[in-house]
Phi, psi and omega in degrees: 000144181291147178258130177243138177242124179197182171254173177253154181287333184248117180304322183294323179290318181296317179299313182294321181292316180299312182300314182296313180297314183294323182292320182282339180284345177057040178279153179275118182252155176263005179251152163282176182303307181301308178299326181293314180293323177294321178295315178300319178299316176297318180300314181294315181297328182264004179057039178244061181204160172220147169247151168252129181240138162244105192064236176265357184275125176285127179238004179188152176217138180225124182227145185213171173235154171257136186228152167283161187295322181296314180293320177299321181296324177298310179301317181293317180299317181283344182068037179232163186263136176299136175284166184300336181256014185243023182257172176141143182121183179213014180279323190231136173268114178257109183290121182253315188220134174215124176207142182205154177277349181210152174300325179298317181293313180298318179297319180297320177292317179294323178292321174301316176296321176300319178296321182287328186236027181305131181096344176276168175273144167245131180224163175181169176227134177237125175265113184264162178306144181087003177089000181288136180248127179245127180245141173225150181203111180206167178276139181278122177235146174291140180279141173278137181257000000 
């Protein structure tokens, strides 16, 4: 079945689909339930998300926030994730949530994101098991095929 990467026309349906997919995906999150849902809501309202679909089945979700460079530097330095009400700007794509049932679905969403934001910075912080913190900051480049 063909893989399609897109957004949904109705924000309420997008929020429900994202929450349902991510809950069933059993991904490890750095958010509690409330902050996660508020973050998803902000992602949907700001159109900073993508779904991967196989037919009508959701097989991936990617969500981010847009930040100004100064605010992103603070989050990176502090090693923390922006809250749903701490976003704004257009310098940095701050990756918040990524989940997929396959590498193919994840790669398709990431490629769509690269096309949308080529040349911008992508940043994020991931808190790994055992207390390890991984920070990333790089320029988004299109992949050569």
